[in-house]
C-alpha positions in Angstrom: -17.4 -20.2 -4.5 -20.2 -17.2 -6.4 -18.8 -14.9 -9.3 -17.1 -11.7 -6.2 -15.3 -14.2 -4.4 -14.5 -16.4 -7.9 -12.9 -12.4 -8.7 -11.5 -11.8 -5.8 -9.6 -15.3 -5.9 -8.7 -14.5 -9.9 -7.1 -10.8 -8.2 -5.7 -12.5 -5.0 -3.7 -15.4 -7.2 -2.5 -13.0 -9.3 -0.8 -10.5 -7.4 1.2 -13.5 -5.1 2.7 -14.7 -8.7 3.4 -11.2 -9.0 6.3 -11.5 -6.2 7.7 -15.0 -7.5 9.5 -13.3 -11.0 13.0 -12.4 -11.3 12.3 -8.9 -11.9 10.5 -6.3 -9.5 7.0 -4.8 -9.2 5.8 -1.8 -9.5 2.4 -1.0 -7.4 1.1 2.4 -7.2 -0.8 4.3 -4.7 -4.3 5.8 -6.4 -6.1 7.4 -3.2 -9.4 7.1 -4.7 -11.3 5.4 -7.6 -10.9 7.7 -10.3 -7.2 8.2 -10.0 -7.1 3.8 -9.6 -8.9 3.7 -13.3 -6.6 6.0 -14.5 -3.3 3.5 -13.2 -4.9 0.8 -14.3 -5.8 1.6 -17.5 -1.6 3.0 -17.6 -0.6 -0.5 -17.5 -0.1 -1.9 -13.8 -0.3 -5.3 -12.8 -1.8 -4.2 -9.3 -2.5 -0.9 -7.3 -1.6 -0.1 -3.4 -4.3 2.0 -1.6 -2.3 5.0 0.9 -3.1 6.1 3.4 -1.4 9.8 3.4 -3.2 10.3 -0.2 -6.6 8.9 1.3 -6.0 12.2 4.4 -5.2 15.0 1.5 -8.6 14.3 -0.1 -10.2 14.3 3.0 -8.4 17.5 4.1 -6.8 16.5 7.2 -3.0 15.6 7.7 -1.8 12.2 7.4 -1.0 10.3 11.2 -2.3 7.7 12.9 -5.5 7.6 14.1 -6.6 10.1 11.2 -9.1 8.2 10.1 -11.5 5.2 10.8 -11.0 1.7 10.3 -14.3 1.9 8.6 -13.3 4.8 6.5 -10.3 3.6 5.0 -11.9 0.2 3.9 -15.3 2.4 2.6 -12.1 4.1 0.0 -10.4 0.3 -0.6 -13.6 -1.0 -1.7 -14.1 1.7 -4.1 -10.8 1.3 -5.2 -11.0 -2.1 -5.2 -14.4 -1.6 -8.0 -13.1 0.2 -9.9 -10.5 -1.6 -11.8 -10.1 -5.4 -12.5 -6.5 -5.8 -11.0 -5.3 -6.5 -7.9 -5.6 -3.7 -4.9 -3.4 -4.1 -1.1 -4.3 -1.6 1.6 -2.3 0.3 4.3 -3.9 -1.1 6.4 -1.4 1.0 9.1 -1.4 -0.2 12.2 -4.3 -2.7 11.6 -6.2 -0.5 13.6 -5.9 -1.7 17.3 -3.7 -2.6 19.7 -4.7 -6.4 19.9 -3.5 -9.4 18.1 -7.5 -10.2 18.0 -8.3 -6.3 16.1 -6.1 -6.8 13.6 -7.1 -10.0 12.7 -10.4 -8.4 12.8 -9.4 -5.8 10.5 -7.9 -8.0 8.0 -11.4 -9.8 7.1 -13.0 -6.8 6.9 -10.7 -5.9 4.4 -11.0 -9.7 2.6 -14.8 -8.1 2.7 -13.6 -5.0 1.1 -12.4 -6.7 -2.1 -8.9 -6.9 -1.1 -6.3 -9.1 -2.0 -3.3 -8.4 0.3 -2.9 -5.9 3.8 0.2 -4.0 5.4 0.5 -4.0 9.4 2.6 -1.6 10.9 4.6 -1.9 13.6 4.0 1.4 14.9 1.7 3.0 18.1 1.1 5.9 16.5 3.2 7.5 20.0 5.7 9.9 19.8 7.9 9.4 23.2 7.2 5.5 22.1 6.5 5.1 18.6 7.7 1.2 18.0 6.5 -1.4 19.8 8.7 -4.3 21.2 9.0 -6.8 19.1 7.3 -9.6 20.9 4.1 -7.6 20.6 4.7 -6.9 17.0 5.1 -10.7 16.3 1.8 -11.2 18.0 -0.1 -8.6 15.7 1.3 -10.8 12.8 1.0 -13.5 13.5 -2.8 -12.8 14.5 -2.7 -10.8 10.7 -1.4 -14.2 8.7 -3.6 -16.4 11.0 -6.8 -14.7 9.7 -6.0 -14.4 6.8 -5.0 -18.4 6.3 -8.9 -18.5 6.8 -9.6 -16.9 4.3 -11.1 -18.7 1.0 -7.8 -17.1 -1.3 -4.7 -16.4 -0.8 -4.7 -13.0 1.1 -1.1 -11.4 0.8 0.0 -10.2 4.3 3.1 -7.8 4.1 4.3 -6.9 8.0 6.4 -3.6 7.9 9.2 -2.7 10.7 8.5 1.1 10.9 12.2 2.1 12.8 13.1 3.9 9.6 9.8 5.9 9.4 10.2 6.9 13.2 13.2 8.3 13.4 14.7 5.0 14.7 17.3 4.5 12.3 18.4 1.1 13.1 18.9 -1.3 10.7 20.1 -4.3 12.9 17.2 -4.3 14.6 14.6 -3.5 11.0 16.5 -6.8 10.1 16.0 -8.6 13.2 12.0 -7.5 13.5 11.9 -8.6 9.5 12.7 -11.7 10.2 10.2 -11.9 13.2 8.0 -11.2 11.3 9.0 -13.8 8.8 8.8 -16.6 10.8 5.4 -15.8 12.3 3.9 -16.6 8.7 4.1 -12.4 6.8 4.1 -12.6 3.1 6.2 -9.8 1.9 8.1 -7.6 4.4 8.9 -4.1 4.5 10.9 -1.4 5.5 9.7 2.0 4.9 12.4 4.5 4.9 15.4 2.6 4.1 18.4 5.6 3.6 20.8 3.9 0.8 20.9 0.8 -1.9 23.3 -0.5 0.8 20.7 -0.9 3.5 18.3 -2.0 1.4 21.1 -5.0 -0.4 21.0 -5.8 3.6 17.3 -6.3 4.4 17.2 -8.1 0.9 19.7 -10.3 1.6 18.6 -11.0 5.1 15.2 -12.3 4.7 14.1 -15.0 2.9 10.1 -13.3 1.7 10.1 -10.8 -1.1 10.9 -7.1 0.2 9.1 -3.9 -0.8 10.4 -0.9 -1.0 9.0 2.2 -0.6 9.8 4.8 -3.4 12.0 8.1 -2.0 15.4 9.2 -1.5 17.4 8.1 -1.6 15.7 5.2 -3.7 14.1 7.8 -5.6 17.2 8.0 -7.6 17.0 4.3 -8.3 16.0 2.3 -10.8 13.2 -0.4 -11.4 16.1 -2.4 -13.0 18.9 -1.0 -10.4 16.4 -2.3 -7.4 15.8 -5.8 -8.2 19.4 -5.7 -8.9 19.8 -5.4 -4.9 17.0 -7.9 -4.2 13.8 -6.3 -3.9 10.9 -7.8 -5.9 8.0 -4.7 -5.0 8.0 -1.4 -5.1 5.4 1.2 -3.6 5.3 4.9 -4.1 2.5 5.9 -0.9 1.8 9.3 -1.0 4.0 10.8 -3.7 1.5 10.3 -7.2 -1.0 12.3 -4.3 1.8 14.9 -3.7 2.8 15.1 -7.0 -1.1 15.9 -8.0 -1.5 18.2 -5.5 2.4 19.9 -6.5 0.5 20.3 -10.0 -2.5 21.6 -8.6 -0.3 24.7 -6.8 1.9 25.6 -9.1 -1.4 25.9 -11.2 -3.2 27.9 -9.1 -0.3 30.0 -7.8 0.5 30.6 -12.1 -3.5 32.2 -11.7 -2.8 34.6 -8.9 0.2 35.7 -9.5 0.5 36.0 -13.2 -3.0 35.7 -14.3 -1.9 33.0 -17.3 -3.4 29.9 -18.1 -0.3 27.7 -19.3 -0.9 25.0 -16.6 -3.5 23.7 -19.2 -0.4 22.8 -21.6 -0.2 20.1 -19.2 -3.9 18.5 -18.4 -4.6 15.5 -20.0 -7.1 15.8 -22.7 -11.0 15.3 -21.9 -12.0 12.9 -24.1 -8.9 11.2 -23.3 -10.2 11.0 -19.4 -13.5 10.1 -20.2 -11.9 7.0 -21.7 -10.0 5.6 -19.0 -12.9 6.0 -16.9 -15.7 4.5 -19.5 -13.9 1.3 -19.2 -16.4 -2.2 -18.8 -15.6 -3.3 -15.3 -16.3 -7.6 -13.4 -18.7 -6.5 -10.7 -17.6 -4.7 -7.5 -16.9 -6.1 -3.8 -20.4 -6.8 -1.2 -20.4 -4.7 1.1 -19.6 -6.7 4.4 -22.2 -6.5 6.7 -20.4 -8.3 9.7 -20.9 -6.4 13.3 
């Protein structure tokens, strides 16, 4: 292996091992290289990209098709290059309707230096938001086949989007996750589960590590409590990006409303930010020139 691929293999193996621990790990979601640097400096073990956080930084709303595959993977490449940690990505619906397109997205994600990625079963169509199960399974199988063809263990996460898309059907969600498990997915993920009981049910009905998205009501649960339910990975999605935007809005409102600047008391010191950004890093991923 060349040095770049050796480093990617190291990150990939480390990411896999995190899922094998007896306690869950948190994979926070930076939206650019700077936030990846900060989160890495704070001691996390792995990172995940956020499609919504990136969209907001580009000045557009989150949503299927707002950002293209190349823009999202270029952002992921920048995040990978900013940290020595494993990075997995929100690959949305695989950026294509066919299994072949999903497989190509996985290969391009690997070319960007990523060691994992999630593929949704959503369609982006308001009146028909979730794909038929057979079609969704074919797409997961294609992602898995592409991942197994790589020279490192790329972690495929399969997402069942029912609850996220306004279809609160727990039995169908479990059925989908079980089917994605049989198709070879390494991690299973059903964002928007409504309560601890639903989380426990999902974890007990599958034999793969389960990722849970932080948010109500899971927002009220600690890492330890989620671990007791069977969760092995916890992501925060766009929550950190929205928290940062919340701080920006509150600061701007203070200036506009009161003409004061007390918000600066909560700002990170200039020297501390500079130190976080100055850490030495391994070589970043090489540009993928696959046509």
